[in-house]
C-alpha positions as CSV (number, residue, x, y, z in Angstrom):
1,M,-2.5,-24.5,-11.5
2,S,0.3,-21.9,-12.4
3,E,3.9,-21.8,-10.5
4,L,3.7,-18.3,-8.0
5,D,5.9,-15.7,-9.5
6,P,7.7,-14.3,-6.1
7,N,8.6,-11.3,-8.1
8,E,5.3,-10.4,-9.4
9,T,3.5,-10.9,-6.7
10,L,6.4,-8.1,-4.8
11,R,5.4,-5.7,-7.5
12,E,1.7,-6.3,-7.2
13,F,2.3,-5.9,-3.5
14,H,4.2,-3.0,-3.7
15,E,1.9,-1.2,-6.3
16,Y,-1.0,-1.9,-3.8
17,F,0.5,0.0,-1.0
18,A,1.4,2.7,-2.7
19,R,-2.1,3.3,-4.0
20,S,-3.7,2.6,-0.7
21,Y,-2.7,5.7,1.7
22,E,-2.2,3.0,4.7
23,A,-0.3,2.8,7.2
24,R,2.3,-0.1,7.5
25,G,1.4,-1.3,11.0
26,K,-2.1,-1.1,10.3
27,L,-1.1,-3.2,7.0
28,A,0.9,-5.9,8.7
29,D,-2.0,-6.2,11.1
30,R,-4.7,-6.9,8.2
31,I,-1.8,-9.5,6.3
32,G,-1.1,-11.2,9.6
33,I,2.5,-10.9,9.8
34,H,4.2,-8.8,12.1
35,H,5.4,-4.7,11.2
36,V,9.4,-5.5,11.5
37,T,8.6,-8.3,8.7
38,L,6.9,-6.0,6.3
39,A,9.3,-3.3,6.9
40,R,12.0,-6.0,5.7
41,V,9.7,-6.8,2.5
42,F,9.9,-3.3,1.8
43,A,13.4,-2.9,1.9
44,G,13.8,-6.5,0.6
45,S,16.3,-8.0,2.4
46,P,16.4,-11.0,3.5
47,T,14.8,-12.5,0.5
48,P,10.9,-13.2,1.4
49,T,10.6,-17.0,2.2
50,I,7.4,-18.7,0.1
51,K,5.5,-18.8,2.9
52,M,5.2,-15.1,3.3
53,I,5.0,-15.0,-0.6
54,D,2.0,-17.0,-0.4
55,K,0.6,-14.5,2.3
56,L,1.5,-11.7,0.3
57,R,-0.4,-13.5,-2.9
58,M,-3.7,-14.0,-0.7
59,F,-4.0,-10.7,0.2
60,V,-3.0,-8.9,-3.3
61,D,-5.9,-11.7,-4.8
62,A,-8.4,-10.6,-1.6
63,E,-8.0,-7.0,-2.3
64,S,-8.4,-7.1,-5.9
65,K,-11.9,-8.5,-5.5
66,R,-13.0,-5.5,-2.9
67,L,-15.0,-3.1,-4.7
68,P,-13.5,-0.8,-6.8
69,H,-14.4,2.2,-4.7
70,G,-11.9,1.2,-2.4
71,N,-12.7,1.6,1.5
72,G,-13.2,5.6,1.5
73,V,-9.8,6.5,2.5
74,R,-8.6,9.1,0.3
75,P,-5.2,11.2,-0.1
76,I,-5.1,14.1,1.2
77,E,-6.2,16.5,-1.5
78,R,-4.7,20.1,-2.0
79,V,-7.4,23.1,-1.9
80,P,-7.0,25.7,-4.3
81,M,-6.5,29.4,-2.1
82,E,-7.9,32.5,-3.2
83,N,-6.1,35.1,-4.3
84,R,-5.9,37.7,-1.8
85,D,-5.0,41.1,-2.9
86,T,-2.0,41.6,-0.5
87,T,-0.8,45.2,-1.1
88,V,-1.1,48.0,1.5
89,S,-2.8,51.3,0.3
90,N,-2.0,54.2,2.0
């Protein structure tokens, strides 16, 4: 088994979060950590422990095995609006 690369794990976790549109609190619950701990991970201070890196790695690996369609949550999409003539004729 290859040695765990903390930087790679953090990069992959940040990428997952950016694509997930999931609230930090809910994400922390799913990982099994406190939301303040997750906020510290995002802030980069202090450096996450090996135990935390292991949890993030297990989470990222498990999420990568899920269906490619995701959980059905999509970002809010912009809806084109009709062009309406706003001129007033007298």
